[in-house]
PyMOL Python script that loads the backbone (N, CA, C, O; Angstrom):
from pymol import cmd

cmd.read_pdbstr("""\
ATOM      1  N   UNK A   1      -2.812  46.450  -7.859  1.00  0.00           N
ATOM      2  CA  UNK A   1      -1.826  46.153  -8.880  1.00  0.00           C
ATOM      3  C   UNK A   1      -0.779  45.176  -8.354  1.00  0.00           C
ATOM      4  O   UNK A   1      -0.386  44.250  -9.063  1.00  0.00           O
ATOM      5  N   UNK A   2      -0.327  45.371  -7.123  1.00  0.00           N
ATOM      6  CA  UNK A   2       0.667  44.494  -6.539  1.00  0.00           C
ATOM      7  C   UNK A   2       0.121  43.081  -6.369  1.00  0.00           C
ATOM      8  O   UNK A   2       0.828  42.096  -6.580  1.00  0.00           O
ATOM      9  N   UNK A   3      -1.139  43.002  -5.986  1.00  0.00           N
ATOM     10  CA  UNK A   3      -1.752  41.704  -5.758  1.00  0.00           C
ATOM     11  C   UNK A   3      -1.816  40.896  -7.056  1.00  0.00           C
ATOM     12  O   UNK A   3      -1.574  39.689  -7.039  1.00  0.00           O
ATOM     13  N   UNK A   4      -2.133  41.534  -8.163  1.00  0.00           N
ATOM     14  CA  UNK A   4      -2.212  40.816  -9.439  1.00  0.00           C
ATOM     15  C   UNK A   4      -0.833  40.313  -9.866  1.00  0.00           C
ATOM     16  O   UNK A   4      -0.731  39.245 -10.471  1.00  0.00           O
ATOM     17  N   UNK A   5       0.216  41.053  -9.566  1.00  0.00           N
ATOM     18  CA  UNK A   5       1.570  40.603  -9.901  1.00  0.00           C
ATOM     19  C   UNK A   5       1.946  39.382  -9.076  1.00  0.00           C
ATOM     20  O   UNK A   5       2.588  38.462  -9.582  1.00  0.00           O
ATOM     21  N   UNK A   6       1.550  39.370  -7.813  1.00  0.00           N
ATOM     22  CA  UNK A   6       1.832  38.231  -6.950  1.00  0.00           C
ATOM     23  C   UNK A   6       1.082  36.997  -7.453  1.00  0.00           C
ATOM     24  O   UNK A   6       1.638  35.899  -7.494  1.00  0.00           O
ATOM     25  N   UNK A   7      -0.166  37.182  -7.830  1.00  0.00           N
ATOM     26  CA  UNK A   7      -0.967  36.067  -8.338  1.00  0.00           C
ATOM     27  C   UNK A   7      -0.354  35.507  -9.614  1.00  0.00           C
ATOM     28  O   UNK A   7      -0.270  34.290  -9.779  1.00  0.00           O
ATOM     29  N   UNK A   8       0.072  36.378 -10.508  1.00  0.00           N
ATOM     30  CA  UNK A   8       0.706  35.933 -11.754  1.00  0.00           C
ATOM     31  C   UNK A   8       1.992  35.172 -11.458  1.00  0.00           C
ATOM     32  O   UNK A   8       2.260  34.150 -12.089  1.00  0.00           O
ATOM     33  N   UNK A   9       2.783  35.649 -10.518  1.00  0.00           N
ATOM     34  CA  UNK A   9       4.021  34.980 -10.143  1.00  0.00           C
ATOM     35  C   UNK A   9       3.741  33.587  -9.567  1.00  0.00           C
ATOM     36  O   UNK A   9       4.429  32.622  -9.899  1.00  0.00           O
ATOM     37  N   UNK A  10       2.742  33.493  -8.717  1.00  0.00           N
ATOM     38  CA  UNK A  10       2.376  32.200  -8.141  1.00  0.00           C
ATOM     39  C   UNK A  10       1.926  31.236  -9.242  1.00  0.00           C
ATOM     40  O   UNK A  10       2.299  30.063  -9.221  1.00  0.00           O
ATOM     41  N   UNK A  11       1.151  31.702 -10.177  1.00  0.00           N
ATOM     42  CA  UNK A  11       0.684  30.862 -11.286  1.00  0.00           C
ATOM     43  C   UNK A  11       1.861  30.366 -12.121  1.00  0.00           C
ATOM     44  O   UNK A  11       1.892  29.201 -12.517  1.00  0.00           O
ATOM     45  N   UNK A  12       2.811  31.227 -12.384  1.00  0.00           N
ATOM     46  CA  UNK A  12       3.988  30.835 -13.168  1.00  0.00           C
ATOM     47  C   UNK A  12       4.803  29.778 -12.431  1.00  0.00           C
ATOM     48  O   UNK A  12       5.225  28.786 -13.024  1.00  0.00           O
ATOM     49  N   UNK A  13       5.019  29.993 -11.146  1.00  0.00           N
ATOM     50  CA  UNK A  13       5.783  29.017 -10.356  1.00  0.00           C
ATOM     51  C   UNK A  13       5.058  27.678 -10.325  1.00  0.00           C
ATOM     52  O   UNK A  13       5.688  26.634 -10.498  1.00  0.00           O
ATOM     53  N   UNK A  14       3.752  27.689 -10.109  1.00  0.00           N
ATOM     54  CA  UNK A  14       2.991  26.442 -10.095  1.00  0.00           C
ATOM     55  C   UNK A  14       3.035  25.756 -11.451  1.00  0.00           C
ATOM     56  O   UNK A  14       3.151  24.532 -11.519  1.00  0.00           O
ATOM     57  N   UNK A  15       2.946  26.521 -12.523  1.00  0.00           N
ATOM     58  CA  UNK A  15       2.993  25.939 -13.865  1.00  0.00           C
ATOM     59  C   UNK A  15       4.320  25.241 -14.110  1.00  0.00           C
ATOM     60  O   UNK A  15       4.360  24.188 -14.747  1.00  0.00           O
ATOM     61  N   UNK A  16       5.389  25.810 -13.619  1.00  0.00           N
ATOM     62  CA  UNK A  16       6.707  25.183 -13.787  1.00  0.00           C
ATOM     63  C   UNK A  16       6.737  23.829 -13.104  1.00  0.00           C
ATOM     64  O   UNK A  16       7.277  22.869 -13.653  1.00  0.00           O
ATOM     65  N   UNK A  17       6.161  23.739 -11.908  1.00  0.00           N
ATOM     66  CA  UNK A  17       6.193  22.473 -11.177  1.00  0.00           C
ATOM     67  C   UNK A  17       5.172  21.468 -11.698  1.00  0.00           C
ATOM     68  O   UNK A  17       5.343  20.265 -11.503  1.00  0.00           O
ATOM     69  N   UNK A  18       4.120  21.934 -12.353  1.00  0.00           N
ATOM     70  CA  UNK A  18       3.107  21.024 -12.883  1.00  0.00           C
ATOM     71  C   UNK A  18       3.558  20.409 -14.206  1.00  0.00           C
ATOM     72  O   UNK A  18       3.144  19.304 -14.553  1.00  0.00           O
ATOM     73  N   UNK A  19       4.400  21.121 -14.937  1.00  0.00           N
ATOM     74  CA  UNK A  19       4.882  20.601 -16.205  1.00  0.00           C
ATOM     75  C   UNK A  19       5.591  19.265 -15.994  1.00  0.00           C
ATOM     76  O   UNK A  19       6.181  19.032 -14.939  1.00  0.00           O
ATOM     77  N   UNK A  20       5.532  18.397 -16.987  1.00  0.00           N
ATOM     78  CA  UNK A  20       6.255  17.130 -16.872  1.00  0.00           C
ATOM     79  C   UNK A  20       7.755  17.361 -16.737  1.00  0.00           C
ATOM     80  O   UNK A  20       8.254  18.439 -17.060  1.00  0.00           O
ATOM     81  N   UNK A  21       8.466  16.353 -16.263  1.00  0.00           N
ATOM     82  CA  UNK A  21       9.917  16.468 -16.083  1.00  0.00           C
ATOM     83  C   UNK A  21      10.607  16.809 -17.401  1.00  0.00           C
ATOM     84  O   UNK A  21      11.517  17.637 -17.420  1.00  0.00           O
ATOM     85  N   UNK A  22      10.198  16.197 -18.480  1.00  0.00           N
ATOM     86  CA  UNK A  22      10.749  16.491 -19.806  1.00  0.00           C
ATOM     87  C   UNK A  22       9.567  16.904 -20.678  1.00  0.00           C
ATOM     88  O   UNK A  22       8.966  16.058 -21.340  1.00  0.00           O
ATOM     89  N   UNK A  23       9.224  18.195 -20.687  1.00  0.00           N
ATOM     90  CA  UNK A  23       7.965  18.638 -21.279  1.00  0.00           C
ATOM     91  C   UNK A  23       7.808  18.403 -22.777  1.00  0.00           C
ATOM     92  O   UNK A  23       6.678  18.312 -23.256  1.00  0.00           O
ATOM     93  N   UNK A  24       8.877  18.303 -23.518  1.00  0.00           N
ATOM     94  CA  UNK A  24       8.738  18.175 -24.969  1.00  0.00           C
ATOM     95  C   UNK A  24       9.231  16.825 -25.475  1.00  0.00           C
ATOM     96  O   UNK A  24       9.606  16.692 -26.640  1.00  0.00           O
ATOM     97  N   UNK A  25       9.228  15.845 -24.615  1.00  0.00           N
ATOM     98  CA  UNK A  25       9.679  14.511 -24.979  1.00  0.00           C
ATOM     99  C   UNK A  25       8.593  13.784 -25.772  1.00  0.00           C
ATOM    100  O   UNK A  25       7.403  13.942 -25.501  1.00  0.00           O
ATOM    101  N   UNK A  26       9.010  12.997 -26.740  1.00  0.00           N
ATOM    102  CA  UNK A  26       8.080  12.162 -27.511  1.00  0.00           C
ATOM    103  C   UNK A  26       7.970  10.769 -26.913  1.00  0.00           C
ATOM    104  O   UNK A  26       7.223   9.929 -27.414  1.00  0.00           O
ATOM    105  N   UNK A  27       8.717  10.525 -25.842  1.00  0.00           N
ATOM    106  CA  UNK A  27       8.736   9.220 -25.193  1.00  0.00           C
ATOM    107  C   UNK A  27       7.374   8.928 -24.553  1.00  0.00           C
ATOM    108  O   UNK A  27       6.775   9.790 -23.911  1.00  0.00           O
ATOM    109  N   UNK A  28       6.910   7.708 -24.742  1.00  0.00           N
ATOM    110  CA  UNK A  28       5.674   7.276 -24.100  1.00  0.00           C
ATOM    111  C   UNK A  28       6.011   6.225 -23.056  1.00  0.00           C
ATOM    112  O   UNK A  28       6.920   5.416 -23.244  1.00  0.00           O
ATOM    113  N   UNK A  29       5.287   6.244 -21.977  1.00  0.00           N
ATOM    114  CA  UNK A  29       5.518   5.295 -20.893  1.00  0.00           C
ATOM    115  C   UNK A  29       4.180   4.875 -20.307  1.00  0.00           C
ATOM    116  O   UNK A  29       3.170   5.562 -20.460  1.00  0.00           O
ATOM    117  N   UNK A  30       4.193   3.751 -19.645  1.00  0.00           N
ATOM    118  CA  UNK A  30       2.985   3.271 -18.986  1.00  0.00           C
ATOM    119  C   UNK A  30       3.108   3.527 -17.493  1.00  0.00           C
ATOM    120  O   UNK A  30       4.177   3.373 -16.903  1.00  0.00           O
ATOM    121  N   UNK A  31       1.998   3.918 -16.902  1.00  0.00           N
ATOM    122  CA  UNK A  31       1.956   4.199 -15.471  1.00  0.00           C
ATOM    123  C   UNK A  31       0.783   3.437 -14.879  1.00  0.00           C
ATOM    124  O   UNK A  31      -0.338   3.506 -15.384  1.00  0.00           O
ATOM    125  N   UNK A  32       1.054   2.712 -13.808  1.00  0.00           N
ATOM    126  CA  UNK A  32       0.024   1.872 -13.192  1.00  0.00           C
ATOM    127  C   UNK A  32      -0.458   2.487 -11.884  1.00  0.00           C
ATOM    128  O   UNK A  32       0.337   2.915 -11.048  1.00  0.00           O
ATOM    129  N   UNK A  33      -1.763   2.520 -11.728  1.00  0.00           N
ATOM    130  CA  UNK A  33      -2.402   2.931 -10.477  1.00  0.00           C
ATOM    131  C   UNK A  33      -3.125   1.704  -9.941  1.00  0.00           C
ATOM    132  O   UNK A  33      -4.050   1.188 -10.570  1.00  0.00           O
ATOM    133  N   UNK A  34      -2.695   1.246  -8.777  1.00  0.00           N
ATOM    134  CA  UNK A  34      -3.303   0.059  -8.175  1.00  0.00           C
ATOM    135  C   UNK A  34      -4.569   0.424  -7.407  1.00  0.00           C
ATOM    136  O   UNK A  34      -4.726   1.551  -6.938  1.00  0.00           O
ATOM    137  N   UNK A  35      -5.451  -0.536  -7.290  1.00  0.00           N
ATOM    138  CA  UNK A  35      -6.700  -0.336  -6.558  1.00  0.00           C
ATOM    139  C   UNK A  35      -6.386   0.063  -5.118  1.00  0.00           C
ATOM    140  O   UNK A  35      -5.535  -0.548  -4.471  1.00  0.00           O
ATOM    141  N   UNK A  36      -7.063   1.070  -4.629  1.00  0.00           N
ATOM    142  CA  UNK A  36      -6.884   1.531  -3.258  1.00  0.00           C
ATOM    143  C   UNK A  36      -5.848   2.632  -3.097  1.00  0.00           C
ATOM    144  O   UNK A  36      -5.729   3.207  -2.015  1.00  0.00           O
ATOM    145  N   UNK A  37      -5.094   2.940  -4.150  1.00  0.00           N
ATOM    146  CA  UNK A  37      -4.102   4.013  -4.049  1.00  0.00           C
ATOM    147  C   UNK A  37      -4.805   5.371  -4.066  1.00  0.00           C
ATOM    148  O   UNK A  37      -5.714   5.613  -4.860  1.00  0.00           O
ATOM    149  N   UNK A  38      -4.363   6.233  -3.181  1.00  0.00           N
ATOM    150  CA  UNK A  38      -4.891   7.586  -3.140  1.00  0.00           C
ATOM    151  C   UNK A  38      -3.933   8.542  -3.827  1.00  0.00           C
ATOM    152  O   UNK A  38      -2.924   8.130  -4.399  1.00  0.00           O
ATOM    153  N   UNK A  39      -4.260   9.809  -3.763  1.00  0.00           N
ATOM    154  CA  UNK A  39      -3.444  10.810  -4.452  1.00  0.00           C
ATOM    155  C   UNK A  39      -2.015  10.855  -3.907  1.00  0.00           C
ATOM    156  O   UNK A  39      -1.082  11.160  -4.649  1.00  0.00           O
ATOM    157  N   UNK A  40      -1.838  10.552  -2.615  1.00  0.00           N
ATOM    158  CA  UNK A  40      -0.498  10.573  -2.036  1.00  0.00           C
ATOM    159  C   UNK A  40       0.391   9.497  -2.661  1.00  0.00           C
ATOM    160  O   UNK A  40       1.525   9.776  -3.052  1.00  0.00           O
ATOM    161  N   UNK A  41      -0.122   8.275  -2.756  1.00  0.00           N
ATOM    162  CA  UNK A  41       0.648   7.182  -3.337  1.00  0.00           C
ATOM    163  C   UNK A  41       0.881   7.406  -4.829  1.00  0.00           C
ATOM    164  O   UNK A  41       1.973   7.150  -5.337  1.00  0.00           O
ATOM    165  N   UNK A  42      -0.141   7.882  -5.523  1.00  0.00           N
ATOM    166  CA  UNK A  42      -0.008   8.147  -6.958  1.00  0.00           C
ATOM    167  C   UNK A  42       1.042   9.227  -7.195  1.00  0.00           C
ATOM    168  O   UNK A  42       1.889   9.094  -8.079  1.00  0.00           O
ATOM    169  N   UNK A  43       0.984  10.288  -6.410  1.00  0.00           N
ATOM    170  CA  UNK A  43       1.954  11.377  -6.548  1.00  0.00           C
ATOM    171  C   UNK A  43       3.374  10.886  -6.293  1.00  0.00           C
ATOM    172  O   UNK A  43       4.301  11.245  -7.019  1.00  0.00           O
ATOM    173  N   UNK A  44       3.540  10.061  -5.256  1.00  0.00           N
ATOM    174  CA  UNK A  44       4.861   9.530  -4.939  1.00  0.00           C
ATOM    175  C   UNK A  44       5.390   8.664  -6.081  1.00  0.00           C
ATOM    176  O   UNK A  44       6.558   8.771  -6.455  1.00  0.00           O
ATOM    177  N   UNK A  45       4.536   7.815  -6.630  1.00  0.00           N
ATOM    178  CA  UNK A  45       4.948   6.955  -7.739  1.00  0.00           C
ATOM    179  C   UNK A  45       5.276   7.769  -8.994  1.00  0.00           C
ATOM    180  O   UNK A  45       6.259   7.481  -9.678  1.00  0.00           O
ATOM    181  N   UNK A  46       4.466   8.776  -9.298  1.00  0.00           N
ATOM    182  CA  UNK A  46       4.753   9.641 -10.447  1.00  0.00           C
ATOM    183  C   UNK A  46       6.097  10.340 -10.280  1.00  0.00           C
ATOM    184  O   UNK A  46       6.873  10.451 -11.229  1.00  0.00           O
ATOM    185  N   UNK A  47       6.359  10.803  -9.077  1.00  0.00           N
ATOM    186  CA  UNK A  47       7.618  11.505  -8.803  1.00  0.00           C
ATOM    187  C   UNK A  47       8.799  10.532  -8.876  1.00  0.00           C
ATOM    188  O   UNK A  47       9.839  10.873  -9.438  1.00  0.00           O
ATOM    189  N   UNK A  48       8.654   9.334  -8.321  1.00  0.00           N
ATOM    190  CA  UNK A  48       9.735   8.353  -8.344  1.00  0.00           C
ATOM    191  C   UNK A  48      10.074   7.906  -9.765  1.00  0.00           C
ATOM    192  O   UNK A  48      11.219   7.552 -10.047  1.00  0.00           O
ATOM    193  N   UNK A  49       9.092   7.920 -10.654  1.00  0.00           N
ATOM    194  CA  UNK A  49       9.330   7.537 -12.041  1.00  0.00           C
ATOM    195  C   UNK A  49       9.712   8.745 -12.901  1.00  0.00           C
ATOM    196  O   UNK A  49       9.757   8.649 -14.127  1.00  0.00           O
ATOM    197  N   UNK A  50       9.987   9.873 -12.256  1.00  0.00           N
ATOM    198  CA  UNK A  50      10.381  11.116 -12.945  1.00  0.00           C
ATOM    199  C   UNK A  50       9.339  11.586 -13.956  1.00  0.00           C
ATOM    200  O   UNK A  50       9.687  12.133 -15.003  1.00  0.00           O
ATOM    201  N   UNK A  51       8.069  11.373 -13.644  1.00  0.00           N
ATOM    202  CA  UNK A  51       7.005  11.833 -14.524  1.00  0.00           C
ATOM    203  C   UNK A  51       6.477  13.197 -14.109  1.00  0.00           C
ATOM    204  O   UNK A  51       5.884  13.909 -14.920  1.00  0.00           O
ATOM    205  N   UNK A  52       6.688  13.565 -12.846  1.00  0.00           N
ATOM    206  CA  UNK A  52       6.330  14.900 -12.363  1.00  0.00           C
ATOM    207  C   UNK A  52       7.480  15.420 -11.506  1.00  0.00           C
ATOM    208  O   UNK A  52       8.325  14.656 -11.039  1.00  0.00           O
ATOM    209  N   UNK A  53       7.493  16.734 -11.311  1.00  0.00           N
ATOM    210  CA  UNK A  53       8.555  17.372 -10.536  1.00  0.00           C
ATOM    211  C   UNK A  53       8.407  17.134  -9.038  1.00  0.00           C
ATOM    212  O   UNK A  53       9.367  16.773  -8.359  1.00  0.00           O
ATOM    213  N   UNK A  54       7.181  17.343  -8.525  1.00  0.00           N
ATOM    214  CA  UNK A  54       7.009  17.380  -7.081  1.00  0.00           C
ATOM    215  C   UNK A  54       5.651  16.806  -6.718  1.00  0.00           C
ATOM    216  O   UNK A  54       4.618  17.379  -7.066  1.00  0.00           O
ATOM    217  N   UNK A  55       5.646  15.690  -6.028  1.00  0.00           N
ATOM    218  CA  UNK A  55       4.413  14.998  -5.672  1.00  0.00           C
ATOM    219  C   UNK A  55       3.400  15.813  -4.894  1.00  0.00           C
ATOM    220  O   UNK A  55       2.213  15.761  -5.218  1.00  0.00           O
ATOM    221  N   UNK A  56       3.816  16.572  -3.871  1.00  0.00           N
ATOM    222  CA  UNK A  56       2.831  17.352  -3.110  1.00  0.00           C
ATOM    223  C   UNK A  56       2.044  18.356  -3.964  1.00  0.00           C
ATOM    224  O   UNK A  56       0.895  18.668  -3.650  1.00  0.00           O
ATOM    225  N   UNK A  57       2.644  18.848  -5.018  1.00  0.00           N
ATOM    226  CA  UNK A  57       1.914  19.770  -5.886  1.00  0.00           C
ATOM    227  C   UNK A  57       0.819  19.026  -6.656  1.00  0.00           C
ATOM    228  O   UNK A  57      -0.261  19.569  -6.889  1.00  0.00           O
ATOM    229  N   UNK A  58       1.104  17.794  -7.044  1.00  0.00           N
ATOM    230  CA  UNK A  58       0.085  16.961  -7.689  1.00  0.00           C
ATOM    231  C   UNK A  58      -1.073  16.728  -6.721  1.00  0.00           C
ATOM    232  O   UNK A  58      -2.240  16.812  -7.105  1.00  0.00           O
ATOM    233  N   UNK A  59      -0.743  16.436  -5.465  1.00  0.00           N
ATOM    234  CA  UNK A  59      -1.782  16.226  -4.459  1.00  0.00           C
ATOM    235  C   UNK A  59      -2.633  17.484  -4.280  1.00  0.00           C
ATOM    236  O   UNK A  59      -3.856  17.402  -4.170  1.00  0.00           O
ATOM    237  N   UNK A  60      -1.988  18.628  -4.252  1.00  0.00           N
ATOM    238  CA  UNK A  60      -2.713  19.896  -4.117  1.00  0.00           C
ATOM    239  C   UNK A  60      -3.638  20.105  -5.308  1.00  0.00           C
ATOM    240  O   UNK A  60      -4.780  20.534  -5.149  1.00  0.00           O
ATOM    241  N   UNK A  61      -3.141  19.800  -6.491  1.00  0.00           N
ATOM    242  CA  UNK A  61      -3.965  19.943  -7.696  1.00  0.00           C
ATOM    243  C   UNK A  61      -5.199  19.038  -7.613  1.00  0.00           C
ATOM    244  O   UNK A  61      -6.313  19.471  -7.910  1.00  0.00           O
ATOM    245  N   UNK A  62      -4.996  17.789  -7.210  1.00  0.00           N
ATOM    246  CA  UNK A  62      -6.115  16.847  -7.110  1.00  0.00           C
ATOM    247  C   UNK A  62      -7.135  17.345  -6.080  1.00  0.00           C
ATOM    248  O   UNK A  62      -8.342  17.281  -6.314  1.00  0.00           O
ATOM    249  N   UNK A  63      -6.646  17.833  -4.955  1.00  0.00           N
ATOM    250  CA  UNK A  63      -7.545  18.304  -3.897  1.00  0.00           C
ATOM    251  C   UNK A  63      -8.316  19.548  -4.312  1.00  0.00           C
ATOM    252  O   UNK A  63      -9.517  19.644  -4.059  1.00  0.00           O
ATOM    253  N   UNK A  64      -7.642  20.497  -4.944  1.00  0.00           N
ATOM    254  CA  UNK A  64      -8.312  21.749  -5.299  1.00  0.00           C
ATOM    255  C   UNK A  64      -9.210  21.611  -6.521  1.00  0.00           C
ATOM    256  O   UNK A  64     -10.137  22.401  -6.701  1.00  0.00           O
ATOM    257  N   UNK A  65      -8.945  20.616  -7.361  1.00  0.00           N
ATOM    258  CA  UNK A  65      -9.793  20.430  -8.535  1.00  0.00           C
ATOM    259  C   UNK A  65     -10.936  19.453  -8.250  1.00  0.00           C
ATOM    260  O   UNK A  65     -11.715  19.113  -9.141  1.00  0.00           O
ATOM    261  N   UNK A  66     -11.021  19.013  -6.999  1.00  0.00           N
ATOM    262  CA  UNK A  66     -12.078  18.096  -6.550  1.00  0.00           C
ATOM    263  C   UNK A  66     -12.097  16.801  -7.359  1.00  0.00           C
ATOM    264  O   UNK A  66     -13.161  16.245  -7.633  1.00  0.00           O
ATOM    265  N   UNK A  67     -10.918  16.331  -7.736  1.00  0.00           N
ATOM    266  CA  UNK A  67     -10.811  15.117  -8.541  1.00  0.00           C
ATOM    267  C   UNK A  67     -10.495  13.884  -7.707  1.00  0.00           C
ATOM    268  O   UNK A  67     -10.408  12.786  -8.257  1.00  0.00           O
ATOM    269  N   UNK A  68     -10.322  14.030  -6.410  1.00  0.00           N
ATOM    270  CA  UNK A  68      -9.878  12.897  -5.592  1.00  0.00           C
ATOM    271  C   UNK A  68     -10.840  11.708  -5.684  1.00  0.00           C
ATOM    272  O   UNK A  68     -10.403  10.560  -5.597  1.00  0.00           O
ATOM    273  N   UNK A  69     -12.111  11.959  -5.856  1.00  0.00           N
ATOM    274  CA  UNK A  69     -13.080  10.874  -5.996  1.00  0.00           C
ATOM    275  C   UNK A  69     -13.097  10.272  -7.386  1.00  0.00           C
ATOM    276  O   UNK A  69     -13.748   9.251  -7.610  1.00  0.00           O
ATOM    277  N   UNK A  70     -12.389  10.890  -8.325  1.00  0.00           N
ATOM    278  CA  UNK A  70     -12.381  10.426  -9.713  1.00  0.00           C
ATOM    279  C   UNK A  70     -11.156   9.584 -10.063  1.00  0.00           C
ATOM    280  O   UNK A  70     -11.074   9.048 -11.169  1.00  0.00           O
ATOM    281  N   UNK A  71     -10.207   9.460  -9.143  1.00  0.00           N
ATOM    282  CA  UNK A  71      -9.003   8.692  -9.425  1.00  0.00           C
ATOM    283  C   UNK A  71      -9.363   7.215  -9.530  1.00  0.00           C
ATOM    284  O   UNK A  71     -10.044   6.667  -8.663  1.00  0.00           O
ATOM    285  N   UNK A  72      -8.898   6.579 -10.604  1.00  0.00           N
ATOM    286  CA  UNK A  72      -9.254   5.183 -10.840  1.00  0.00           C
ATOM    287  C   UNK A  72      -8.020   4.336 -11.069  1.00  0.00           C
ATOM    288  O   UNK A  72      -7.033   4.780 -11.656  1.00  0.00           O
ATOM    289  N   UNK A  73      -8.100   3.107 -10.592  1.00  0.00           N
ATOM    290  CA  UNK A  73      -7.031   2.143 -10.822  1.00  0.00           C
ATOM    291  C   UNK A  73      -6.981   1.805 -12.303  1.00  0.00           C
ATOM    292  O   UNK A  73      -7.990   1.854 -13.005  1.00  0.00           O
ATOM    293  N   UNK A  74      -5.793   1.463 -12.757  1.00  0.00           N
ATOM    294  CA  UNK A  74      -5.649   1.065 -14.157  1.00  0.00           C
ATOM    295  C   UNK A  74      -4.232   1.324 -14.630  1.00  0.00           C
ATOM    296  O   UNK A  74      -3.377   1.787 -13.876  1.00  0.00           O
ATOM    297  N   UNK A  75      -4.007   1.016 -15.887  1.00  0.00           N
ATOM    298  CA  UNK A  75      -2.715   1.282 -16.512  1.00  0.00           C
ATOM    299  C   UNK A  75      -2.937   2.403 -17.526  1.00  0.00           C
ATOM    300  O   UNK A  75      -3.815   2.323 -18.386  1.00  0.00           O
ATOM    301  N   UNK A  76      -2.132   3.432 -17.405  1.00  0.00           N
ATOM    302  CA  UNK A  76      -2.282   4.630 -18.228  1.00  0.00           C
ATOM    303  C   UNK A  76      -1.048   4.814 -19.096  1.00  0.00           C
ATOM    304  O   UNK A  76       0.081   4.677 -18.625  1.00  0.00           O
ATOM    305  N   UNK A  77      -1.271   5.127 -20.366  1.00  0.00           N
ATOM    306  CA  UNK A  77      -0.169   5.436 -21.268  1.00  0.00           C
ATOM    307  C   UNK A  77       0.020   6.949 -21.265  1.00  0.00           C
ATOM    308  O   UNK A  77      -0.884   7.700 -21.632  1.00  0.00           O
ATOM    309  N   UNK A  78       1.196   7.380 -20.849  1.00  0.00           N
ATOM    310  CA  UNK A  78       1.501   8.797 -20.738  1.00  0.00           C
ATOM    311  C   UNK A  78       2.555   9.172 -21.769  1.00  0.00           C
ATOM    312  O   UNK A  78       3.472   8.400 -22.048  1.00  0.00           O
ATOM    313  N   UNK A  79       2.415  10.348 -22.321  1.00  0.00           N
ATOM    314  CA  UNK A  79       3.435  10.828 -23.261  1.00  0.00           C
ATOM    315  C   UNK A  79       3.903  12.195 -22.839  1.00  0.00           C
ATOM    316  O   UNK A  79       4.763  12.783 -23.496  1.00  0.00           O
TER     317      UNK A  79
END
""", "prot")
cmd.dss("prot")
cmd.show_as("cartoon", "prot")
cmd.util.cbc("prot")
cmd.orient("prot")
């Protein structure tokens, strides 16, 4: 029982950090990923543009979801 409470707490904390900086904003912005950028550079740029709370959590998400090979250069419209 204690273990499930800890897991739920960890999930809630992670969800807070994964949410966008302004979760209910209607503002749209463009985000550019240059060729050769990895998850570290992308996370840093997202964080610097206030699009995510914490870059290392984005990196962890990319690593654990096995998406690192799927990251592609381009310009993305984010809302």
